[in-house]
VEXRO-464509 format. One record per residue (C-alpha): residue number from 1; residue in one letter; y negated, z negated, x. Coordinates in pm, whole numbers, plus 32768, in hexadecimal, padded with zeros to 4 digits. Each point is the difference from the previous one (the first is absolute). Layout:
# residues N
ATOM     k   r     c2     c3     c1
ATOM   NUM   a      Y      Z      X
...
//
This chain:
# residues 165
ATOM     k   r     c2     c3     c1
ATOM     1   m   7837   787B   846B
ATOM     2   s   80CD   7EEF   80B5
ATOM     3   a   8040   8031   8166
ATOM     4   g   8171   7FC7   7FEC
ATOM     5   v   8115   8039   7F33
ATOM     6   t   8088   7ED5   7F2E
ATOM     7   t   8169   7FA4   7FE2
ATOM     8   t   7FE7   803C   7EA0
ATOM     9   e   7F9A   8173   802C
ATOM    10   y   8119   8031   8113
ATOM    11   r   80F5   7F77   7EEF
ATOM    12   a   7F64   80D4   7EDC
ATOM    13   l   7FFF   8145   80F9
ATOM    14   a   814B   7FBD   806A
ATOM    15   e   8086   7FE1   7E7B
ATOM    16   l   7F4C   813B   7FBF
ATOM    17   r   80A2   80A7   811D
ATOM    18   y   814C   7F95   7F9E
ATOM    19   r   7FDC   805F   7E88
ATOM    20   i   7F8A   8153   8055
ATOM    21   r   8134   8027   80EC
ATOM    22   l   80D4   7F9E   7EE4
ATOM    23   f   7F66   80F5   7F0E
ATOM    24   v   8033   8118   8104
ATOM    25   r   8156   7FA6   804B
ATOM    26   e   8071   8005   7E96
ATOM    27   g   7F50   8149   7FD1
ATOM    28   d   80B0   809D   8138
ATOM    29   a   8142   7F98   7F67
ATOM    30   k   7FBB   808A   7EAE
ATOM    31   a   7F9B   8150   808D
ATOM    32   r   8148   7FF2   80BF
ATOM    33   a   80C8   7FBA   7EDF
ATOM    34   a   7F5F   8130   7F42
ATOM    35   g   8058   80DB   8117
ATOM    36   l   7EB2   800D   80A9
ATOM    37   e   7F95   7F7F   8155
ATOM    38   p   7ECF   7F24   7FCE
ATOM    39   q   7F09   80F1   809F
ATOM    40   q   806B   8105   7F03
ATOM    41   y   7FD8   7F18   7EDD
ATOM    42   l   7E9A   7FA8   8080
ATOM    43   l   7FA6   8170   8026
ATOM    44   l   8078   8035   7E89
ATOM    45   l   7F38   7ED1   7F93
ATOM    46   a   7ECE   806C   80C2
ATOM    47   v   8017   8158   7F4A
ATOM    48   r   8011   7F6B   7EBC
ATOM    49   g   7F1D   7EEE   8026
ATOM    50   l   7ED8   80AB   80B9
ATOM    51   p   7E9C   7FB2   7F59
ATOM    52   t   7F7D   810E   7F10
ATOM    53   g   7F36   810C   80C1
ATOM    54   v   80CB   7FE4   8158
ATOM    55   d   80EF   811C   8033
ATOM    56   a   815F   7FC6   8092
ATOM    57   t   7FBB   80B1   814C
ATOM    58   i   80C4   7FA5   8125
ATOM    59   r   7ECB   7F62   80A7
ATOM    60   n   7FC0   7F23   7EC5
ATOM    61   l   816B   7FAE   7FF7
ATOM    62   a   800C   7F95   817A
ATOM    63   e   7EC3   7F39   7FCC
ATOM    64   r   80A0   7F47   7ED4
ATOM    65   l   8145   7FBB   8098
ATOM    66   v   7F50   7FC1   8153
ATOM    67   l   80D1   80ED   80B9
ATOM    68   k   7FCE   811B   80F2
ATOM    69   h   7FD0   8162   7F56
ATOM    70   h   8136   8098   8094
ATOM    71   s   80C7   7EBE   7F81
ATOM    72   v   7F9A   8057   7EA4
ATOM    73   v   804A   8175   8040
ATOM    74   e   8173   7F85   8053
ATOM    75   l   800B   7F1B   7EC2
ATOM    76   v   7F8F   8123   7F2B
ATOM    77   d   80F6   80E7   8090
ATOM    78   r   811F   7F2D   7FBC
ATOM    79   l   7F8C   7FA5   7EAA
ATOM    80   a   7FD9   815F   7FB9
ATOM    81   a   8162   806B   8071
ATOM    82   r   8086   7F11   7F1C
ATOM    83   g   7F39   807C   7EEF
ATOM    84   y   7F13   7EC7   7FB3
ATOM    85   v   7EB1   80B0   806A
ATOM    86   r   7F61   8161   8019
ATOM    87   r   7F07   805A   8101
ATOM    88   a   7EFE   8104   7FA5
ATOM    89   r   7EDB   80A6   809B
ATOM    90   s   7E9C   7F7C   7F5E
ATOM    91   r   7F61   812E   7F4C
ATOM    92   d   7EB5   7F88   807A
ATOM    93   d   8048   7FDE   8171
ATOM    94   r   813D   80A6   8076
ATOM    95   r   8016   7F1A   8121
ATOM    96   k   803E   7ED0   7F22
ATOM    97   v   8158   7FCB   7FA8
ATOM    98   l   8025   7F3F   7EB0
ATOM    99   v   8143   7F3F   7FB1
ATOM   100   s   805E   7FC0   7E9B
ATOM   101   l   8128   7F4B   7F60
ATOM   102   l   812D   80C9   7F5D
ATOM   103   p   80A3   7F6E   7EC6
ATOM   104   r   810E   7F69   80F3
ATOM   105   g   7EEF   7F45   80D1
ATOM   106   i   7F5F   7F8E   7ECB
ATOM   107   r   8137   7F68   7F6C
ATOM   108   m   806C   7F5C   814A
ATOM   109   v   7E8F   7F67   8056
ATOM   110   s   8006   7F8F   7E90
ATOM   111   q   8152   7F55   8026
ATOM   112   v   7FA3   7F33   8143
ATOM   113   a   7E9B   7FC0   7F90
ATOM   114   r   8076   7F5E   7EAB
ATOM   115   q   80FA   7F1A   80CA
ATOM   116   r   7ED3   7F9D   80E6
ATOM   117   i   7F0C   7FC6   7EEF
ATOM   118   s   810C   7F2F   7F41
ATOM   119   e   8032   7F23   815C
ATOM   120   l   7E92   7FDF   801F
ATOM   121   r   7FE8   7F8D   7E79
ATOM   122   s   8109   7EE9   803F
ATOM   123   s   7FAB   7F8B   8162
ATOM   124   g   7EA5   8085   8050
ATOM   125   l   7F55   7EBB   7FB8
ATOM   126   q   8074   7F8A   8151
ATOM   127   l   7F59   8119   80AB
ATOM   128   v   7ECC   7FC9   7F34
ATOM   129   n   8005   7E7D   804A
ATOM   130   a   8022   8054   8188
ATOM   131   i   7EC0   80E4   7FDC
ATOM   132   d   7F52   7EE8   7F50
ATOM   133   a   8039   7EF6   80CB
ATOM   134   l   7F6A   80C7   8137
ATOM   135   l   7EDB   806A   7F36
ATOM   136   q   7FE6   7E94   7F8E
ATOM   137   s   8029   7F6A   8146
ATOM   138   g   7EA8   8064   806E
ATOM   139   s   7F52   7FE6   7ED7
ATOM   140   s   7F31   7EC5   805F
ATOM   141   t   7F7C   80C1   8129
ATOM   142   r   7FE3   815D   7F68
ATOM   143   r   7F39   8058   7EE2
ATOM   144   h   809F   8161   7FEF
ATOM   145   s   8161   7F9B   7FA8
ATOM   146   v   8097   8079   7EB7
ATOM   147   p   802F   7EEC   7EFA
ATOM   148   s   8166   7FE1   7F65
ATOM   149   a   7F89   8061   7EA9
ATOM   150   r   7F75   8141   8089
ATOM   151   l   8150   8042   80C8
ATOM   152   a   80CF   7FDC   7EDD
ATOM   153   k   7F08   80F2   7F36
ATOM   154   t   8061   810A   810E
ATOM   155   q   8172   7FEE   7FB6
ATOM   156   p   80A3   8124   7F3E
ATOM   157   s   8069   7F80   7EA5
ATOM   158   r   80D3   80A4   7EDF
ATOM   159   k   7FFD   7F7D   7EC4
ATOM   160   g   7F82   7EBC   806C
ATOM   161   t   80F6   7FD5   8103
ATOM   162   s   7F5F   7FD9   8169
ATOM   163   l   805B   7F6F   813B
ATOM   164   r   7F5D   7ED0   7FCF
ATOM   165   k   80A5   7F2F   7ED2
//
C-alpha cells in the first residue's frame, strides 16, 4: 500500500463526499415535502428494509440508523402518535419491543422511496462514477480493488435498467 494519498485520490474522495451530501440533502427535502422529518423517514425505511431474519427491535433500528437507543425510542413514539408505526412486545422475549409499519407508514415510506429510487436511476451514475474513480485510483498499487465491471453488476436493475447505462 502506498505511503501517501495522491491528488487523484483526494479529488475522488472529495467528489464522492459531495455526491453523497447531494443525495442526502435531496432525500431530506423529499421527506419534508411528504410531511416527515428526515430521521422519521429513515426509521420507516429501516423498518421496511431490514434484512430477512432481523427483527425491527429498538436495538436493531438504533444500530441501522447509527443512533442512540433513546433517540430511536423518541422517533418511534412520534411516529406511533401519528399512526405510522406500532410497537408491540415480542412474544419470545417480553423485554424486546418490536416496531412494525402501519398502513399509513407503508404508504408514506413507499411514496418517498419511489421518488428516491427514481432520482437514483436518473442521476446515480455520477455517484457510481465517484466511487469507481476512488476505487480505480489505487488499482495499480492495490490488487484488492473492485473492477468497474464487478461494481456495475452489483447495482440494482429493473427490466434491464441499471444505474450504469
